[in-house]
C-alpha positions in Angstrom: 2.0 52.1 -30.9 0.8 55.4 -29.5 2.2 57.6 -26.7 0.3 59.6 -24.1 1.3 62.3 -21.5 1.8 61.5 -17.9 -0.5 64.4 -17.2 -3.3 63.2 -19.3 -3.6 66.1 -21.7 -4.1 65.9 -25.5 -4.6 63.0 -27.8 -2.3 60.0 -28.1 0.5 60.5 -30.7 2.7 58.4 -32.8 6.4 57.6 -32.0 7.6 60.3 -34.5 5.2 62.9 -33.0 6.3 62.1 -29.4 9.9 62.3 -30.5 9.5 65.6 -32.3 7.6 67.2 -29.5 9.9 66.0 -26.7 7.8 67.5 -23.8 4.1 66.9 -24.1 2.0 70.1 -24.7 0.5 69.8 -21.2 4.0 69.8 -19.6 4.0 66.1 -19.0 6.3 63.4 -20.3 5.3 61.0 -23.1 5.1 57.3 -22.2 3.9 54.3 -24.3 0.1 54.0 -24.1 0.7 50.3 -23.3 3.9 48.4 -22.8 4.2 45.4 -25.1 5.6 42.1 -24.0 9.1 41.3 -25.1 9.3 38.6 -27.8 10.3 35.3 -26.1 13.5 34.9 -28.2 14.9 38.1 -26.6 14.8 36.5 -23.2 15.8 32.9 -23.8 18.2 33.2 -26.7 22.0 33.8 -26.6 23.3 37.3 -27.4 22.7 38.7 -30.9 24.5 41.6 -32.6 23.5 44.8 -30.9 22.0 46.5 -34.0 19.7 43.5 -34.6 18.5 43.5 -31.0 18.0 47.3 -31.2 15.9 46.9 -34.4 13.8 44.1 -32.8 13.1 46.2 -29.7 12.5 49.6 -31.3 10.2 48.1 -33.9 7.8 47.4 -31.0 7.5 51.2 -30.5 8.4 53.0 -33.7 5.5 51.4 -35.6 5.1 54.4 -37.9 8.6 53.7 -39.3 9.3 51.5 -42.3 11.3 48.5 -41.3 14.1 49.2 -43.7 14.3 52.8 -42.6 14.4 51.8 -39.0 17.2 49.3 -39.6 19.2 52.0 -41.4 18.7 54.4 -38.4 19.9 51.7 -36.1 22.9 50.8 -38.2 24.0 54.4 -38.4 23.6 54.8 -34.7 25.6 51.8 -33.5 27.9 50.9 -36.4 30.9 52.8 -35.1 31.1 51.7 -31.5 34.6 50.5 -30.7 33.6 47.0 -29.4 31.9 44.5 -31.7 29.3 43.8 -28.9 28.7 47.6 -28.5 27.9 46.9 -24.8 30.0 43.9 -23.7 29.4 42.2 -20.4 32.7 41.7 -18.5 32.8 39.1 -15.7 34.7 40.6 -12.7 34.0 37.8 -10.2 31.8 34.7 -10.0 28.6 36.7 -9.5 29.8 40.3 -10.5 29.6 41.6 -14.0 30.3 45.0 -15.6 28.1 46.1 -18.5 30.5 48.4 -20.4 28.5 51.3 -21.8 31.5 53.4 -22.8 32.4 52.1 -26.2 30.5 54.8 -28.1 32.1 57.9 -29.7 32.0 60.0 -26.5 32.8 57.2 -24.1 29.6 57.2 -22.0 26.3 55.4 -21.8 24.5 58.5 -23.2 25.8 57.5 -26.7 23.3 54.7 -26.9 20.4 57.1 -26.7 21.8 60.1 -28.4 23.4 58.5 -31.4 19.9 57.3 -32.2 18.3 60.6 -31.4 20.8 62.5 -33.6 19.9 60.2 -36.6 16.2 60.6 -35.8 16.5 64.4 -35.9 18.4 64.2 -39.2 15.7 61.9 -40.6 13.0 64.2 -39.4 14.6 67.3 -41.0 14.9 65.4 -44.4 11.3 64.2 -44.1 9.6 67.5 -43.2 12.0 70.0 -44.8 11.8 72.0 -41.6 15.0 73.0 -39.6 15.1 72.6 -35.8 16.9 74.0 -32.8 17.9 71.4 -30.3 17.9 72.4 -26.7 19.2 70.5 -23.8 20.8 70.6 -20.4 23.7 68.4 -19.2 25.4 67.4 -16.0 28.3 66.1 -18.2 27.8 63.3 -20.7 24.4 64.2 -22.3 25.8 67.3 -23.9 28.9 65.7 -25.4 26.9 62.7 -26.8 24.2 65.0 -28.2 26.8 67.3 -29.8 28.6 64.4 -31.4 25.4 63.1 -32.9 24.4 66.4 -34.3 27.6 68.3 -35.1 27.8 69.5 -38.7 24.3 68.3 -39.6 22.5 70.7 -42.0 19.3 72.2 -40.7 19.9 71.9 -37.0 21.6 74.1 -34.4 22.4 72.7 -30.9 22.2 74.6 -27.7 23.5 72.8 -24.6 23.3 74.4 -21.1 25.8 73.1 -18.5 26.8 74.1 -14.9 30.1 75.9 -15.2 32.8 74.4 -13.1 30.7 71.4 -12.1 31.6 68.9 -14.8 35.0 67.4 -15.6 37.4 69.3 -17.7 37.4 66.6 -20.4 33.6 66.5 -20.5 33.6 70.2 -21.1 36.2 69.8 -23.8 34.1 67.2 -25.6 31.4 69.9 -25.9 33.5 73.0 -26.6 36.2 71.7 -29.0 34.1 70.4 -32.0 34.9 73.4 -34.2 31.4 73.1 -35.7 29.4 76.2 -36.4 26.1 74.7 -35.4 27.2 73.9 -31.8 26.5 76.3 -29.0 27.8 75.1 -25.6 26.4 77.5 -22.9 28.0 77.5 -19.4 25.7 78.9 -16.8 26.3 79.9 -13.1 24.5 77.4 -10.9 23.6 73.7 -10.9 22.4 71.2 -13.5 18.9 71.5 -12.0 19.0 75.2 -12.8 19.9 74.4 -16.4 17.2 71.7 -16.6 14.6 74.1 -15.2 15.3 76.6 -17.9 15.0 73.9 -20.6 11.7 72.7 -19.2 10.3 76.2 -19.0 11.2 77.0 -22.6 10.0 73.7 -23.9 6.8 74.1 -21.9 6.0 77.5 -23.4 4.2 76.3 -26.5 4.4 79.7 -28.3 8.2 79.9 -27.7 8.7 76.3 -28.6 6.9 76.7 -31.9 8.5 80.0 -32.7 12.0 78.8 -32.1 11.3 75.3 -33.5 12.7 73.7 -30.4 13.3 70.0 -29.9 14.6 68.2 -26.8 17.5 65.9 -26.3 17.3 65.3 -22.6 15.7 62.2 -21.2 12.4 64.0 -21.2 12.5 62.7 -24.8 11.0 59.2 -24.7 13.2 58.0 -27.6 16.3 58.3 -25.4 14.8 56.2 -22.7 13.6 53.5 -25.1 17.1 53.3 -26.7 18.6 52.8 -23.2 16.2 49.9 -22.4 17.9 47.9 -25.1 21.2 47.3 -23.3 19.4 45.7 -20.3 18.1 43.0 -22.6 21.5 42.8 -24.3 23.2 42.3 -20.9 20.7 39.6 -19.8 21.3 37.7 -23.1 25.0 37.7 -22.5 24.6 35.8 -19.2 24.9 32.1 -19.0 21.6 30.4 -18.3 22.8 29.5 -14.8 23.4 33.1 -14.0 20.0 34.4 -15.1 18.2 33.9 -11.7 18.2 36.6 -9.1 19.7 39.3 -11.4 20.5 42.6 -9.7 21.1 45.6 -12.0 23.1 48.2 -10.1 22.7 51.6 -11.8 24.6 54.8 -11.1 21.6 57.2 -11.0 21.1 61.0 -11.2 18.2 61.9 -13.5 16.5 58.5 -13.1 16.3 57.9 -16.9 18.9 55.1 -17.0 17.3 53.0 -14.3 13.8 53.8 -15.5 14.7 52.4 -18.9 15.6 49.1 -17.2 12.5 49.1 -15.0 10.3 49.7 -18.1 11.8 46.7 -19.9 11.3 44.6 -16.7 7.6 45.5 -17.0 7.8 44.1 -20.5 8.9 40.7 -19.2 12.7 40.8 -18.6 13.1 38.6 -15.5 15.0 40.9 -13.2 14.9 40.4 -9.4 16.1 43.9 -8.4 17.2 47.3 -9.5 19.6 49.0 -7.2 19.7 52.8 -7.4 23.3 53.8 -6.8 23.5 57.5 -5.7 26.4 59.7 -4.8 26.3 62.1 -1.8 23.4 63.9 -3.5 21.1 61.2 -2.3 17.6 62.3 -2.9 16.7 59.0 -4.6 18.4 57.0 -1.9 16.2 58.7 0.6 13.1 58.3 -1.6 13.5 54.5 -1.8 14.2 54.1 1.8 11.6 56.4 3.3 9.0 57.0 0.6 9.6 60.7 0.7 11.0 62.8 -2.2 12.4 65.9 -0.5 14.5 68.7 -2.1 17.5 69.6 0.1 20.0 71.1 -2.4 23.0 69.8 -4.4 26.7 69.9 -3.6 29.5 69.2 -6.1 30.9 65.7 -6.0 33.5 63.4 -7.6 30.6 61.9 -9.7 29.4 65.2 -11.3 26.9 63.6 -13.8 24.9 62.5 -10.8 24.8 65.9 -9.1 21.0 66.2 -9.7 18.1 66.9 -7.4 15.0 67.1 -9.6 15.1 63.8 -11.6 13.1 64.3 -14.8 12.1 60.6 -15.2 10.7 60.4 -11.6 7.4 61.7 -13.1 7.3 58.8 -15.5 7.8 56.3 -12.7 5.3 58.1 -10.5 2.7 57.8 -13.3 3.1 54.0 -13.4 3.2 53.8 -9.6 -0.1 55.6 -9.7 -1.4 52.9 -12.1 -1.6 55.5 -14.9 -3.7 57.9 -12.9 -2.8 61.1 -14.7 -4.8 63.4 -12.4 -3.1 62.0 -9.3 0.3 62.4 -11.0 -0.5 66.1 -11.8 -1.6 66.7 -8.2 1.6 65.2 -6.8 3.9 67.0 -9.1 2.2 70.3 -8.3 2.6 69.5 -4.6 6.3 68.8 -5.0 6.8 72.0 -7.0 5.0 74.1 -4.3 6.3 72.4 -1.1 9.6 70.9 -2.2 8.7 67.5 -0.8 6.3 64.7 -1.5 5.3 61.6 0.6 4.4 58.6 -1.6 2.5 55.7 -0.1 3.8 52.2 -0.7 6.8 53.5 -2.6 9.3 51.4 -0.7 7.5 48.2 -1.5 9.0 47.6 -5.0 11.8 45.7 -6.6 14.0 48.8 -6.1 16.6 49.3 -3.4 19.1 52.2 -3.1 22.6 52.9 -1.9 24.5 56.1 -1.1 28.2 56.8 -1.8 30.1 59.8 -0.4 33.2 61.2 -2.2 35.4 59.4 0.2 33.6 56.1 -0.4 33.9 56.7 -4.2 37.7 56.7 -3.7 37.5 53.5 -1.6 35.4 51.8 -4.2 37.7 52.7 -7.1 40.6 51.2 -5.1 38.5 48.1 -4.2 37.6 47.5 -7.9 41.3 47.7 -8.8 42.4 45.4 -6.0 39.6 42.9 -6.1 38.9 42.7 -9.8 41.9 44.3 -11.5 39.4 46.7 -13.1 39.3 50.5 -13.2 36.0 52.2 -12.8 35.0 55.8 -13.2 33.6 57.7 -10.2 30.0 57.1 -11.2 30.5 53.4 -11.7 32.3 53.3 -8.4 29.0 54.3 -6.7 27.6 51.0 -8.0 30.2 48.9 -6.2 28.3 49.6 -2.9 25.2 47.8 -4.2 26.8 44.4 -4.8 24.7 41.6 -3.2 26.7 38.3 -2.6 23.4 36.3 -3.0 22.6 37.7 -6.4 23.9 37.9 -9.9 25.1 41.5 -10.0 25.3 43.5 -13.2 27.0 46.9 -12.6 26.4 49.5 -15.3 29.8 50.9 -16.2 28.5 54.2 -17.4 31.7 56.1 -18.5 35.3 55.5 -19.5 37.6 56.2 -16.5 39.8 58.4 -18.6 37.1 61.1 -18.5 37.9 61.6 -14.8 41.7 61.2 -14.5 42.1 63.4 -11.5 39.7 61.3 -9.3 41.2 58.0 -10.5 44.7 59.2 -9.8 43.6 60.3 -6.3 42.2 56.9 -5.6 44.8 54.5 -7.1 47.8 56.6 -8.2 47.1 55.9 -11.9 46.0 58.4 -14.4 44.0 56.6 -17.2 44.2 58.0 -20.7 42.3 57.5 -24.0 43.4 58.6 -27.4 40.4 60.7 -28.4 40.4 62.5 -25.1 44.2 63.3 -25.3 43.6 64.8 -28.7 41.0 67.2 -27.2 43.6 68.7 -24.9 45.3 70.3 -27.9 42.1 71.9 -29.3 40.7 75.4 -28.7 37.6 75.7 -26.6 34.6 77.7 -27.8 31.7 78.4 -25.4 29.0 81.0 -25.0 28.4 82.2 -21.5 24.8 83.4 -21.0 22.9 84.5 -17.9 21.0 81.6 -16.3 17.5 82.9 -17.0 14.9 81.6 -19.5 14.6 85.1 -21.0 18.4 85.4 -21.6 18.6 81.9 -23.0 15.6 82.5 -25.3 17.2 85.7 -26.6 20.5 83.9 -27.3 18.7 81.1 -29.2 16.7 83.7 -31.2 20.0 85.4 -32.3 21.6 82.1 -33.3 18.7 79.9 -34.5 19.1 77.9 -37.6 
């Protein structure tokens, strides 16, 4: 299996090369050269242990890895999740299910991609003998998951940019209370998009990237997206056969990586009727799927901070496939979007996507509704998905984070402050962060001073 850039530059590369590079040399994103069909048993069989499914799925893409080595990577990535199913499917009503993606070490869906990415980086360092500096931006959960996967690993330093004051206090503590010398959480003034722009600029400068030995952990790295595809198959396999028609996955969406992972596995043969893009009040994707226009209008803080994103990285991957792999057209459209701040896309609303929008007030209403109707507590991001329930379909809501990560919002909605043991322990630890000016030059200089 080879991987190519959405912008058409360079030669096809292997899984390991695409993973190591993160961003393609031409500034594009790596995608599989061809999407393979899912093996039939992954669609018709009952659920299997998550690591087994993960190995079956990843072996379709990581063809340059030895089978035993790949299995060891998978086992190390998912062996310590708190639930034996790793991503259990909970039935809330006769046609409403919650896919719980918060049983990993940092209590969020990002663990599924970043535990694997952390182990892949460790394997890469051992194989090549070359140290790396991992660079990423986070709107909340990516940073903590990446840090957990890489904390204390020899030969790697981790630099995570995040918008100061725009993530939850516990999300920040998960990043800043590790006590590990190789972890550098960097709060910046501005938004997640500002942080992501800096990361893309540094990763896109090939001389800087090589000089600093930079690697990416954001969903610009294709390994993360592939790892997230797995739990869509896992969810489908947990459904009874009578519930497998008209499946509607409802996905809290900010950077478009999570729902793109589901759409990609749908293209491989997973029989899904619809994907519902559940946005918060920063609704650029809602407007896109209802009007066909992607238009930048700014971002405001919300009760669902991990979705406070305007420039969705994985939008380019989906656009590439929408253009039927026409890289030249994709390059032209991305240039137009960068120049004008908007892009009209023909036939974009004619897909198996739909989208919903949820204001902060509606988030509170939906948290209360989930508790009253299902006796189930959802975090603010998952609450956005409640708006996408269709009574005529089998609805699978992606429960993307443990509600205890957002106690203030939950308490505001239902008068209950959820807790979790590992999060409570963080409150007693000392925070360590490294404020840096939000410019590529300043971030580059900081990395140079603290590189491994």
